[in-house]
matplotlib code that plots the C-alpha trace (Angstrom):
import matplotlib.pyplot as plt

x = [58.0, 59.7, 62.5, 63.4, 62.5, 65.1, 67.3, 67.4, 67.9, 70.7, 72.1, 71.6, 73.5, 74.5, 73.7, 70.6, 73.0, 75.2, 72.9, 70.8, 73.8, 73.0, 70.7, 72.3, 73.4, 74.7, 78.3, 79.1, 79.2, 82.6, 83.0, 85.8, 87.5, 88.5, 90.1, 93.8, 97.0, 97.3, 93.4, 93.5, 96.0, 94.7, 91.5, 93.1, 95.0, 91.9, 90.2, 92.9, 93.2, 89.7, 89.6, 92.3, 92.3, 88.6, 86.4, 88.3, 89.0, 85.0, 84.3, 86.4, 85.1, 81.4, 82.7, 83.8, 80.9, 78.3, 80.3, 80.0, 76.9, 75.7, 78.0, 76.4, 73.0, 73.5, 75.1, 71.8, 69.8, 71.2, 71.2, 67.7, 66.7, 68.9, 67.1, 63.4, 63.6, 64.7, 61.9, 59.6, 60.7, 61.1, 57.9, 55.6, 54.7, 54.0, 52.3, 50.1, 49.9, 53.0, 56.0, 55.9, 59.0, 59.4, 58.0, 60.2, 58.8, 57.9, 59.4, 62.7, 62.5, 63.0, 66.8, 67.5, 66.6, 69.1, 68.9, 68.7, 72.2, 73.5, 72.3, 74.4, 77.1, 77.0, 76.8, 79.6, 82.2, 81.0, 82.3, 85.4, 85.9, 85.7, 83.6, 83.8, 82.5, 79.8, 78.8, 78.5, 76.7, 74.2, 73.5, 72.7, 70.0, 68.1, 67.7, 66.1, 63.9, 62.9, 62.2, 60.2, 58.6, 60.0, 59.9, 61.1, 64.3, 64.9, 65.3, 67.4, 69.4, 69.3, 70.4, 73.3, 74.2, 74.3, 76.9, 78.9, 79.2, 80.4, 83.2, 83.8, 84.5, 84.2, 84.6, 81.6, 78.0, 76.2, 75.7, 73.1, 70.9, 70.3, 69.7, 67.2, 65.6, 65.6, 64.1, 61.4, 60.3, 60.7, 58.3, 55.6, 55.6, 56.8, 55.4, 58.4, 59.6, 61.7, 63.6, 63.9, 65.4, 68.2, 68.6, 68.4, 70.7, 73.4, 72.6, 73.1, 76.3, 77.9, 77.0, 78.3, 81.4, 81.9, 80.7, 77.7, 75.6, 73.5, 71.9, 72.3, 69.9, 67.4, 67.3, 66.5, 63.5, 62.4, 62.0, 59.6, 56.0, 53.0, 53.6, 56.4, 56.9, 60.0, 61.3, 60.6, 62.1, 65.4, 65.7, 64.6, 67.4, 69.7, 68.8, 69.1, 73.2, 73.5, 72.2, 74.3, 77.6, 77.2, 79.2, 78.1, 76.2, 72.6, 72.0, 68.9, 67.3, 69.0, 67.4, 63.9, 64.6, 65.5, 62.8, 60.6, 62.5, 62.0, 58.7, 58.2, 60.0, 57.6, 54.8, 56.7, 57.2, 61.1, 61.3, 64.9, 66.2, 63.4, 65.1, 68.4, 66.5, 65.4, 68.6, 70.5, 68.1, 68.0, 71.9, 70.9, 68.3, 70.0, 71.4, 69.6, 67.1, 64.0, 62.5, 59.1, 60.9, 63.3, 60.8, 58.8, 62.2, 62.4, 58.9, 59.1, 62.4, 61.2, 58.1, 60.2, 62.9, 59.8, 58.2, 61.7, 62.5, 65.7, 64.6, 67.7, 67.3, 63.6, 64.4, 67.5, 65.0, 61.5, 64.3, 65.5, 61.6, 61.7, 63.0, 60.8, 59.0, 56.6, 54.4, 50.7, 50.0, 48.1, 51.3, 53.7, 51.8, 52.0, 55.7, 55.8, 53.3, 55.6, 58.9, 57.1, 56.2, 59.6, 61.4, 59.2, 59.9, 63.7, 63.6, 62.1, 65.3, 67.9]
y = [75.2, 72.2, 71.7, 75.5, 75.6, 73.1, 74.0, 77.6, 76.4, 74.0, 77.1, 79.6, 77.5, 74.3, 71.2, 69.4, 66.3, 68.5, 70.9, 68.4, 67.3, 68.8, 71.2, 74.8, 75.4, 78.8, 79.7, 78.6, 81.5, 81.7, 82.8, 84.3, 86.1, 89.0, 86.9, 87.1, 84.5, 85.7, 86.1, 82.3, 81.0, 83.2, 81.5, 78.2, 78.7, 80.2, 76.9, 74.7, 76.5, 76.4, 72.7, 71.8, 73.6, 74.2, 72.4, 68.7, 69.2, 70.2, 66.9, 65.0, 66.2, 65.3, 62.1, 61.1, 62.0, 60.7, 57.6, 58.0, 59.2, 55.9, 53.6, 55.2, 54.6, 51.2, 49.9, 51.7, 49.6, 46.5, 47.7, 48.5, 45.5, 42.7, 44.6, 44.8, 41.0, 40.2, 42.5, 40.9, 37.3, 38.3, 40.1, 38.0, 35.2, 38.5, 40.9, 40.6, 44.4, 44.5, 46.9, 49.8, 51.6, 54.9, 54.9, 56.5, 57.3, 54.1, 55.0, 56.9, 59.9, 62.3, 64.0, 62.9, 59.6, 56.8, 56.1, 59.6, 59.7, 56.4, 58.0, 61.3, 59.5, 57.4, 60.3, 62.2, 59.0, 58.4, 62.3, 62.0, 58.6, 56.2, 54.1, 50.9, 52.6, 53.9, 50.4, 49.1, 52.0, 52.2, 48.2, 49.0, 52.0, 50.2, 47.1, 49.4, 51.6, 48.4, 47.1, 50.2, 49.9, 53.8, 52.9, 56.6, 56.6, 52.4, 53.5, 56.3, 54.3, 51.4, 53.3, 55.1, 51.3, 50.5, 53.6, 52.5, 48.9, 50.0, 52.0, 49.2, 46.8, 48.4, 44.8, 43.6, 44.2, 44.0, 47.5, 47.6, 45.2, 47.8, 50.6, 48.9, 47.9, 51.5, 52.8, 50.1, 51.5, 54.7, 54.2, 51.3, 52.3, 56.3, 57.7, 59.6, 59.4, 62.3, 60.2, 57.0, 60.0, 60.5, 56.7, 55.9, 58.5, 57.0, 53.5, 54.3, 56.4, 53.4, 51.0, 53.3, 53.6, 49.8, 49.5, 47.9, 49.9, 47.3, 47.1, 51.0, 50.9, 48.8, 50.8, 54.1, 52.5, 50.8, 54.8, 55.7, 56.0, 58.2, 60.1, 62.8, 62.8, 64.8, 62.6, 59.7, 61.5, 62.2, 58.6, 57.1, 59.6, 57.9, 54.6, 55.1, 56.2, 53.1, 50.9, 53.2, 52.9, 49.4, 46.1, 45.0, 48.3, 48.5, 51.3, 50.4, 49.8, 53.4, 55.1, 53.7, 54.9, 57.9, 58.7, 58.2, 60.2, 63.0, 62.2, 62.5, 65.4, 67.5, 66.2, 67.9, 71.2, 70.6, 71.0, 71.8, 69.0, 67.2, 68.7, 67.4, 63.4, 63.6, 64.7, 61.9, 59.2, 60.8, 60.0, 56.1, 55.5, 57.4, 55.7, 51.8, 52.1, 53.0, 55.9, 55.9, 56.5, 58.8, 60.9, 60.7, 61.9, 64.8, 66.5, 66.4, 67.6, 70.4, 71.1, 71.5, 73.7, 75.9, 76.3, 77.2, 79.3, 77.7, 78.5, 76.8, 74.4, 73.8, 74.5, 72.2, 69.2, 69.9, 69.9, 66.8, 65.0, 66.7, 63.2, 60.6, 59.5, 56.1, 58.9, 59.2, 62.2, 64.4, 64.2, 64.9, 68.1, 68.9, 68.2, 70.9, 73.3, 73.2, 73.5, 76.9, 78.6, 78.3, 79.2, 82.5, 82.8, 82.8, 85.3, 87.7, 87.2, 87.2]
z = [17.3, 19.6, 17.9, 17.6, 21.7, 21.9, 20.0, 21.6, 25.2, 24.0, 22.2, 25.2, 28.1, 29.9, 28.0, 29.7, 30.8, 32.6, 33.6, 35.7, 37.4, 41.3, 42.2, 42.9, 45.7, 47.9, 48.3, 52.0, 54.6, 56.1, 59.3, 61.6, 58.6, 61.1, 63.1, 63.2, 63.6, 67.3, 68.1, 66.9, 69.0, 72.2, 71.5, 71.4, 74.7, 76.7, 75.8, 77.0, 80.6, 80.8, 80.3, 82.1, 85.2, 85.4, 83.6, 83.9, 87.7, 88.2, 86.6, 88.3, 91.7, 90.8, 89.9, 93.2, 94.8, 92.9, 93.5, 96.9, 97.1, 94.9, 97.3, 100.5, 99.0, 97.5, 101.4, 103.2, 101.0, 101.6, 105.8, 105.5, 104.1, 106.3, 108.9, 107.6, 107.2, 110.3, 112.4, 109.7, 110.7, 114.3, 114.8, 112.9, 115.4, 118.5, 115.5, 112.6, 111.6, 108.7, 109.3, 107.4, 105.9, 104.3, 100.4, 97.8, 94.0, 92.1, 89.0, 90.4, 89.0, 91.9, 90.9, 94.2, 94.0, 94.0, 90.7, 89.6, 91.1, 89.7, 86.3, 86.8, 87.5, 84.8, 82.5, 84.0, 83.7, 80.5, 79.4, 81.1, 79.1, 82.0, 79.8, 82.5, 85.1, 83.3, 81.4, 84.4, 86.3, 83.1, 83.6, 87.1, 86.8, 83.6, 85.6, 88.5, 86.2, 84.2, 87.8, 88.5, 84.9, 84.4, 80.6, 79.4, 81.7, 81.0, 77.7, 78.0, 79.7, 77.5, 75.0, 77.0, 77.6, 74.1, 73.3, 76.1, 75.1, 71.8, 73.3, 75.9, 73.1, 69.5, 67.3, 69.1, 67.8, 71.0, 71.0, 68.2, 70.0, 73.1, 71.1, 68.5, 72.1, 73.2, 69.7, 70.3, 74.0, 72.9, 69.5, 71.3, 75.5, 75.2, 72.4, 71.7, 68.5, 68.6, 70.8, 68.8, 65.9, 67.7, 68.9, 65.3, 64.3, 66.8, 65.7, 62.0, 62.4, 64.3, 61.9, 59.0, 60.9, 61.0, 57.1, 57.9, 55.3, 54.7, 58.4, 58.9, 55.8, 58.1, 60.9, 59.1, 56.7, 60.2, 61.5, 57.7, 58.8, 58.3, 61.3, 59.5, 56.2, 56.9, 59.1, 56.8, 53.9, 55.4, 56.7, 53.3, 51.9, 54.2, 53.8, 49.6, 50.7, 52.5, 49.7, 47.0, 49.4, 50.7, 49.9, 47.1, 46.2, 45.4, 43.3, 41.9, 45.4, 46.2, 43.2, 44.5, 48.1, 46.5, 44.8, 47.7, 49.8, 47.2, 47.3, 51.4, 51.3, 48.7, 50.8, 53.8, 51.4, 51.2, 47.3, 47.2, 49.3, 47.0, 44.0, 45.4, 45.6, 42.4, 40.6, 42.5, 41.0, 38.0, 37.9, 38.2, 35.6, 33.0, 30.1, 31.2, 28.6, 31.1, 29.3, 31.0, 34.3, 33.2, 30.9, 35.1, 36.4, 34.0, 34.2, 37.8, 38.0, 36.1, 37.8, 41.4, 39.6, 37.9, 41.4, 43.0, 40.2, 38.9, 35.2, 33.9, 35.6, 34.4, 31.0, 30.8, 32.3, 30.0, 27.1, 27.5, 27.3, 23.7, 22.2, 20.2, 23.3, 24.0, 26.0, 25.3, 22.8, 25.3, 28.3, 25.3, 24.5, 28.9, 28.0, 24.9, 26.8, 30.2, 28.2, 26.3, 29.0, 30.8, 28.0, 28.0, 31.4, 30.7, 27.8, 30.2, 32.6, 30.1]

ax = plt.figure().add_subplot(projection="3d")
ax.plot(x, y, z, "-o")
ax.set_aspect("equal")
plt.show()
């Protein structure tokens, strides 16, 4: 019965090895099909006109205003500190009561606070690609937030300082230290894994652009944990790809992390993505003589394809198990039972 079923599978469609090369994908959606060449030209002119005549001049005016405001605030702070010091020394011998000064928010979170104004100045300068001004301003802002122990704002400024330092000098690797510091603060002091995820994606994108896949894989693996199966699955998959495309290529380690990623994606109910990861790992394990691992992957691929109603893929995966095996008899019966069940479904679909 098993031989007949496997023969029917192979005769009826794709061979198992070719059918399991990739998960089925839907055709890409195409947008703007009804736009003519004249429409595209007008849109291009509209965007260029808006950017040159409105957006960039407004940003430049905002940059000048913020720069003047921040400079005035710094000069005012210096004068107030000098006058307060003179007043304290002159009045300390006559009056024992300390002088009071207007209080300001200790964490600098107010929108009109000097720190917030300086952060806006740095952001606008970064958008206008004035990276030197942005770098210096981010450095000043992060020191102020660090003194105020405003850890969320400090981590944000530290993150942007790392990106700006890379834009100023891409050949240096100081950006990685600052971005890793911001990730650590997001996770340990702020409990903001979403922000840490964003910083990790920025860090790894820069590292991959610099062909530093080994360091990128370490950053991805550092963000995997028990708090989020979805994030861990996605980052394990990206770490596996870094191991695969690095120099030298580490294919077996890549396949190991790809299987782990598929397991975490399954726990987060992302079976289609898990199936893709299992198929990617199967490409590495196939032909190495690791028959037990290969049988496990074929069986898992068949289960996922069956639950996703990819009958042809499930049939190919189960039929690949109909070979002389070292698996226990009970497990071989399970393989055969699943193959026959999927084969019946496939006949009904035909």
